[in-house]
N, C-alpha and C positions, 0 to 999 in steps of 0.2 A: 589266479591271482587273486591277491584279496583286495576288496574293496577299501577305496583313499578316499574318506571323505573329508577330508582335507582338499585333496584334490579339484575333486564334484564343488565342492563351494569356494575354490578360488575360480572354477570356472566359471558359474552364474554369475560368481559377483565380475566379474569380465562382461559374461553377457552384459547384465542390470548399465554398469558404463558404457555399453556400446550405444545399449540402444538409446540415454541420455543425450551420449555424444555424437549421435548422428541422428537428429530430429530429424530430417527430410527422408528417412525411409518411416517415418508415418508422421504424416502430414498435420493428424488431429492434432499431435500434439505442438506446431511449430505455431498455431495459429489459435489466435482469441477467438474460445467458443462464447456463447450468449450469456450464458451462464456468468463467465467472467464478464465480460462488459458493462456486470448489471449492477457493479461495484464502480467505482469513479476511479482514475487510474492516479496514483501517488508518488510522491518522490519527496525523502527524507535527507537531509541532509543537517551539518553542522558545520559551527565556527566555533570559535576560542569560548563564546560563549550564550549561544544559541545554539536549538534545533531550528529547523524550518521544516516546515510541511505544507507543500504543494499540492493542492488537489483540482480535477479540471474537473469543471461543472458550467458549460456554458449552455445558457439557453434556463437559470434556475434564476426562480424570484429569490431573492435575498433573505428575502423576510422569512424562507422557507428555510433555511438553513439552519440546523442547529450544532454546537458543538460541545461538547464535557469534557471534563478532567476529571479521571477520577483515580491517586497513586499512580502508577506509570503508563494506562491507557487514554487516550483520545478516543471518543467517539462523536461521530459524526453519519449525518441524520438529514434525509431531505425528502422533494419527492419530483423528479423527472415530467415533466407536463406532458401532456398527450395533446397533437392536433385535435381542436374542435372538427366535428360534424363529418369527419372520415371510418367510414366504418371498417372492420376487422376482413369482411370479405373482397375491399378495393387495393387492399396488398398484394405486390409479386413478391418482395423481398421486405423484408423490415429487420433491420440491424440496430437499430435506434432504442435503445429500452426506454419505457416510460413506468412510471410510475414511487413507490416507495422504496428507498436504498438505506442502509443501517450499514454502517464500516467503521469498525473498530481496531482501530492503530497500537501496539506497544510499539513504548515510548524505549529505548537504549540506557536510558537513566532519569534521574530524577528534575522538576522540572517547577519552577517556582508561576504556578497559579496566577499568584495574582498580580502578573507582569504579564502573562500572558496576552498576547493582540492577534486578530485576523482582519487581514484585507483583501477586498474582491476587486480585479482587476481585467476586463479583459477574457470572461469566462473563468482565471484562477484564482482560487483561493490560498492565499498567503497564512500561514499562522506563523507568528514570531513567539517560540515557547523558550523565553531566558533559564540557564541551566542552573536549578539549585546550587548555594556554593558547595552544598557537598560534594557535585560530581564535575565541578572545575578541576581542571589540575592545579596543582601547588607547587609553588616553588620552592626548591628549600636548597638553601647555600649552606656548600659545602667548604669548610676552614682548615686549611694544611696546618699541619705542626709542626 
């Protein structure tokens, strides 16, 4: 019997697909790790004229949050404060990450940086990014002859 490379590759692809489809067989993949939670979670959404980036940053001093945009990349950095007077050895479990963080988000289209704005309410920073004119949908009228 001859070795069938393609059959082996198909079988490997199926096994990889199954691995990601059935995350419960590997619990570590289905839970957020400490390394992942070091970065604040985001939601990126859009409407016709704007992109909106929501970043969960509860407990942060608003003056320590820095946001910048270059090309199609939005950068956000800040510092998650640590409780004063608590020694590391006193913890039994520590899931809240403290210290500096930097997060870069690739934007799906060009934005008008001059009109961007950020608001902070209830621990959520919402960044409104107006789409650049070149990124907005254009209506083309079709004439029947």
